[in-house]
TORPA-4810 file (N, C-alpha, C, O; in nm, 3 decimals):
<nodes>
NODE_1_13.835_10.659_12.872_13.717_10.697_12.946_13.623_10.577_12.955_13.603_10.503_12.858_M
NODE_2_13.569_10.560_13.070_13.475_10.450_13.091_13.337_10.491_13.041_13.300_10.609_13.047_A
NODE_3_13.260_10.394_12.993_13.123_10.421_12.950_13.032_10.423_13.072_12.968_10.324_13.105_N
NODE_4_13.027_10.537_13.135_12.948_10.553_13.255_12.809_10.604_13.215_12.800_10.706_13.147_K
NODE_5_12.702_10.535_13.255_12.568_10.581_13.216_12.536_10.716_13.278_12.575_10.745_13.391_P
NODE_6_12.463_10.797_13.202_12.427_10.930_13.251_12.308_10.925_13.346_12.293_11.013_13.431_K
NODE_7_12.225_10.823_13.333_12.107_10.809_13.419_12.123_10.688_13.509_12.190_10.590_13.475_L
NODE_8_12.060_10.697_13.624_12.059_10.580_13.711_11.968_10.474_13.649_11.889_10.505_13.559_S
NODE_9_11.977_10.353_13.696_11.894_10.246_13.641_11.745_10.277_13.660_11.664_10.248_13.572_E
NODE_10_11.711_10.335_13.773_11.571_10.370_13.801_11.520_10.476_13.704_11.410_10.465_13.651_E
NODE_11_11.601_10.580_13.680_11.562_10.686_13.587_11.554_10.632_13.444_11.462_10.667_13.370_D
NODE_12_11.649_10.547_13.405_11.647_10.490_13.272_11.523_10.404_13.251_11.465_10.402_13.143_Q
NODE_13_11.482_10.331_13.356_11.361_10.249_13.347_11.238_10.337_13.327_11.148_10.301_13.250_A
NODE_14_11.233_10.451_13.395_11.120_10.543_13.377_11.118_10.603_13.237_11.012_10.618_13.176_R
NODE_15_11.236_10.637_13.186_11.244_10.690_13.050_11.198_10.585_12.950_11.121_10.616_12.859_V
NODE_16_11.244_10.462_12.966_11.204_10.354_12.875_11.055_10.330_12.880_10.992_10.307_12.777_D
NODE_17_10.997_10.334_12.998_10.852_10.313_13.013_10.774_10.426_12.944_10.672_10.401_12.880_E
NODE_18_10.822_10.547_12.958_10.756_10.661_12.894_10.762_10.647_12.742_10.663_10.673_12.674_F
NODE_19_10.876_10.607_12.689_10.890_10.594_12.544_10.803_10.481_12.488_10.757_10.489_12.375_L
NODE_20_10.782_10.378_12.566_10.698_10.266_12.523_10.549_10.297_12.534_10.467_10.231_12.471_K
NODE_21_10.514_10.397_12.613_10.372_10.426_12.639_10.301_10.485_12.517_10.179_10.478_12.509_S
NODE_22_10.375_10.545_12.422_10.313_10.603_12.304_10.246_10.737_12.332_10.155_10.776_12.259_G
NODE_23_10.288_10.806_12.433_10.232_10.937_12.468_10.250_11.032_12.351_10.358_11.039_12.292_Y
NODE_24_10.146_11.105_12.318_10.143_11.201_12.207_10.159_11.134_12.071_10.198_11.201_11.975_N
NODE_25_10.130_11.008_12.059_10.136_10.941_11.930_10.011_10.975_11.850_9.900_10.971_11.903_R
NODE_26_10.030_11.008_11.725_9.916_11.043_11.639_9.909_10.947_11.522_10.010_10.893_11.477_T
NODE_27_9.789_10.927_11.474_9.770_10.844_11.356_9.806_10.926_11.233_9.765_11.042_11.221_E
NODE_28_9.881_10.867_11.142_9.920_10.937_11.021_9.832_10.892_10.906_9.791_10.776_10.898_K
NODE_29_9.804_10.986_10.817_9.730_10.952_10.696_9.822_10.873_10.603_9.944_10.890_10.607_K
NODE_30_9.765_10.788_10.520_9.850_10.712_10.427_9.914_10.804_10.323_9.857_10.905_10.283_P
NODE_31_10.034_10.766_10.282_10.107_10.843_10.181_10.042_10.821_10.045_10.021_10.707_10.003_Y
NODE_32_10.011_10.930_9.976_9.942_10.923_9.847_10.026_10.994_9.741_10.007_11.113_9.716_R
NODE_33_10.118_10.921_9.678_10.208_10.986_9.582_10.137_11.038_9.458_10.182_11.138_9.400_P
NODE_34_10.030_10.975_9.415_9.960_11.024_9.297_9.894_11.159_9.322_9.889_11.244_9.233_L
NODE_35_9.843_11.180_9.443_9.786_11.309_9.478_9.896_11.416_9.480_9.874_11.528_9.432_L
NODE_36_10.010_11.383_9.533_10.123_11.476_9.534_10.164_11.511_9.391_10.190_11.628_9.361_L
NODE_37_10.170_11.412_9.304_10.205_11.436_9.165_10.101_11.527_9.098_10.138_11.617_9.022_L
NODE_38_9.975_11.504_9.124_9.869_11.587_9.068_9.879_11.732_9.114_9.868_11.824_9.034_L
NODE_39_9.901_11.752_9.242_9.913_11.888_9.296_10.034_11.958_9.235_10.024_12.075_9.196_V
NODE_40_10.147_11.888_9.225_10.266_11.949_9.165_10.242_11.983_9.018_10.287_12.088_8.971_L
NODE_41_10.174_11.896_8.947_10.146_11.921_8.806_10.058_12.045_8.790_10.082_12.127_8.702_W
NODE_42_9.958_12.059_8.875_9.869_12.175_8.870_9.947_12.304_8.900_9.928_12.404_8.831_I
NODE_43_10.032_12.302_9.001_10.109_12.421_9.038_10.205_12.461_8.926_10.212_12.578_8.890_V
NODE_44_10.277_12.364_8.872_10.372_12.395_8.765_10.300_12.447_8.641_10.346_12.541_8.576_V
NODE_45_10.186_12.386_8.607_10.108_12.432_8.492_10.056_12.573_8.514_10.060_12.656_8.423_T
NODE_46_10.007_12.602_8.633_9.955_12.736_8.663_10.067_12.840_8.657_10.047_12.949_8.604_A
NODE_47_10.184_12.807_8.710_10.295_12.902_8.704_10.342_12.923_8.561_10.376_13.035_8.522_L
NODE_48_10.345_12.817_8.482_10.383_12.830_8.342_10.284_12.915_8.264_10.324_12.999_8.184_G
NODE_49_10.156_12.893_8.289_10.053_12.973_8.222_10.063_13.119_8.261_10.046_13.208_8.177_A
NODE_50_10.089_13.144_8.387_10.102_13.283_8.434_10.225_13.348_8.370_10.219_13.464_8.330_M
NODE_51_10.335_13.276_8.359_10.455_13.331_8.296_10.429_13.359_8.148_10.472_13.462_8.096_A
NODE_52_10.359_13.268_8.082_10.327_13.289_7.940_10.238_13.412_7.923_10.259_13.493_7.833_Y
NODE_53_10.138_13.427_8.010_10.049_13.543_8.004_10.124_13.672_8.027_10.099_13.773_7.960_W
NODE_54_10.217_13.670_8.123_10.295_13.792_8.152_10.383_13.830_8.034_10.396_13.949_8.003_L
NODE_55_10.443_13.731_7.967_10.526_13.764_7.851_10.440_13.815_7.734_10.482_13.904_7.661_T
NODE_56_10.322_13.759_7.718_10.232_13.807_7.613_10.187_13.950_7.640_10.185_14.034_7.550_Q
NODE_57_10.152_13.977_7.765_10.102_14.112_7.798_10.215_14.216_7.794_10.189_14.334_7.771_S
NODE_58_10.338_14.174_7.816_10.451_14.267_7.810_10.504_14.283_7.669_10.587_14.370_7.644_A
NODE_59_10.458_14.198_7.574_10.501_14.209_7.436_10.637_14.146_7.410_10.702_14.178_7.310_G
NODE_60_10.680_14.059_7.497_10.811_13.995_7.480_10.804_13.887_7.374_10.897_13.873_7.294_I
NODE_61_10.696_13.810_7.371_10.683_13.704_7.271_10.598_13.751_7.157_10.575_13.676_7.062_L
</nodes>
């Protein structure tokens, strides 16, 4: 099979121009791994505390 382009050269040029224009591009906030670690630590601690409280109130421990 021959590598036949799916778009004409004119259409491909328009697609390339659109992709280079940055349409709908948004600014991203910087990645903050320490904040993510803090949030995860808080969630895990809260779930652990809740599990401990539930076992205490049920008389399991």
